[in-house]
C-alpha positions as CSV (number, residue, x, y, z in Angstrom):
1,M,-3.3,-49.4,-2.5
2,T,-6.3,-48.8,-4.3
3,S,-6.7,-48.3,-7.7
4,K,-10.5,-46.3,-8.5
5,I,-12.9,-47.8,-10.8
6,T,-14.3,-46.7,-13.5
7,Y,-16.2,-46.9,-17.0
8,K,-18.0,-45.8,-19.9
9,I,-20.8,-46.9,-22.2
10,T,-20.7,-46.3,-25.2
11,D,-23.8,-46.8,-28.0
12,T,-22.2,-48.1,-31.2
13,N,-23.9,-49.9,-34.5
14,Y,-22.5,-53.2,-33.1
15,G,-24.9,-52.8,-30.0
16,T,-24.0,-51.6,-26.5
17,K,-19.9,-51.2,-25.1
18,A,-18.5,-50.8,-22.1
19,I,-14.7,-49.9,-21.1
20,V,-14.5,-50.5,-17.8
21,N,-11.2,-50.3,-16.0
22,L,-10.3,-52.3,-13.2
23,P,-7.2,-52.5,-10.8
24,E,-6.3,-55.4,-12.7
25,G,-6.9,-53.6,-16.1
26,T,-8.9,-52.2,-19.1
27,F,-12.0,-54.6,-20.4
28,N,-13.9,-54.2,-23.4
29,L,-17.5,-55.7,-22.2
30,T,-20.3,-55.9,-24.5
31,L,-24.2,-55.2,-23.2
32,T,-27.0,-57.4,-24.3
33,Y,-30.5,-57.7,-23.6
34,R,-33.8,-59.7,-24.1
35,N,-37.5,-58.9,-23.1
36,G,-38.0,-60.7,-19.8
37,M,-41.3,-60.5,-17.7
38,N,-43.7,-57.8,-18.8
39,K,-41.3,-56.7,-21.9
40,R,-39.0,-55.8,-19.5
41,R,-35.2,-55.1,-20.8
42,E,-32.8,-57.8,-18.6
43,W,-29.6,-57.0,-19.7
44,T,-26.1,-59.3,-20.1
45,V,-22.9,-58.6,-19.1
46,S,-20.2,-60.1,-21.6
47,G,-16.3,-60.3,-22.4
48,S,-13.4,-61.1,-20.7
49,Y,-12.5,-59.6,-17.4
50,P,-11.8,-61.0,-13.9
51,E,-15.2,-63.1,-13.6
52,A,-14.2,-65.1,-10.1
53,K,-13.4,-61.2,-8.9
54,Y,-16.0,-59.1,-9.9
55,S,-19.3,-59.3,-10.7
56,I,-20.8,-56.7,-13.1
57,S,-24.1,-56.6,-13.7
58,Y,-26.3,-53.2,-15.9
59,D,-29.4,-51.5,-15.1
60,G,-30.8,-48.2,-16.0
61,G,-27.8,-46.1,-17.9
62,N,-25.2,-47.6,-15.5
63,L,-23.1,-50.7,-14.7
64,F,-22.8,-51.7,-11.0
65,I,-19.5,-53.3,-10.1
66,L,-19.4,-55.2,-7.2
67,E,-16.0,-56.8,-5.5
68,K,-16.4,-60.6,-4.8
69,G,-16.4,-61.0,-1.2
70,G,-15.5,-57.6,-0.4
71,E,-17.0,-55.8,1.8
72,F,-20.4,-53.8,2.3
73,T,-20.7,-50.3,2.2
74,V,-23.7,-47.9,3.7
75,G,-24.6,-46.2,0.0
76,Q,-23.4,-49.2,-2.2
77,K,-25.7,-49.7,-5.3
78,L,-26.3,-53.0,-6.1
79,I,-28.8,-55.6,-8.1
80,H,-30.7,-58.7,-6.4
81,K,-31.4,-61.1,-9.1
82,A,-35.7,-61.4,-7.0
83,F,-35.4,-57.5,-5.4
84,G,-34.1,-55.6,-7.9
85,K,-31.5,-52.6,-7.2
86,G,-31.3,-52.0,-3.8
87,V,-29.1,-49.3,-1.7
88,V,-27.4,-50.5,1.8
89,T,-28.5,-48.7,4.2
90,N,-26.7,-50.5,7.5
91,V,-24.0,-52.8,8.0
92,N,-23.5,-54.5,11.6
93,G,-21.8,-57.2,12.0
94,N,-22.5,-60.4,9.5
95,M,-25.8,-58.4,8.3
96,V,-26.5,-56.2,5.8
97,A,-30.1,-53.9,5.2
98,V,-30.6,-52.7,2.0
99,D,-33.6,-50.3,1.0
100,F,-35.3,-51.7,-2.2
101,G,-37.5,-49.0,-2.9
102,K,-41.2,-49.9,-3.3
103,K,-40.1,-53.4,-2.4
104,G,-39.0,-52.7,1.3
105,Q,-36.2,-53.1,3.0
106,K,-34.3,-56.3,3.6
107,V,-32.1,-57.7,6.1
108,M,-29.3,-60.2,4.8
109,M,-26.5,-62.1,5.6
110,K,-23.9,-60.9,3.8
111,N,-22.5,-64.4,2.4
112,I,-26.6,-65.0,1.3
113,L,-26.7,-62.0,0.0
114,K,-23.8,-62.2,-2.3
115,N,-25.2,-65.3,-3.7
116,F,-28.4,-63.7,-5.1
117,L,-26.8,-60.0,-6.6
118,K,-26.4,-60.3,-10.5
C-alpha cells in the first residue's frame, strides 16, 4: 500500500510554515533561512517528522521529500550539498545520473549520493 506525499507551504506572521502529509501522519514544519555565501538564502527545515525515514529540504518555493533508503527514480528532483538542485536522468543498477543544470551531469553511486543530499 502506498500513500501519496503532499505538502502545503504558507507564510505566517511567525515565519514560513509547511504542513506535510506522509504515510505516517501529518506534520507541521518550520522553514527558516540564513544568508549564506553571496547572500544566497540557505534554508533549514525543522519540526517533528520521522527524520530517520525521510530527508526534507526546501528551496525555490518547493519542499523536496526523499525517503531515505528508497530507490531513485528518473525525473526525481533532489538537492545535493555541493552541486545544488538536480534531476535524476538515469538509474542503472547501483549508479545514478543526475543533471545539475549549469554544473553538468554527474554519475554517482546510490549510497554515496544519499550521503550528500540536503
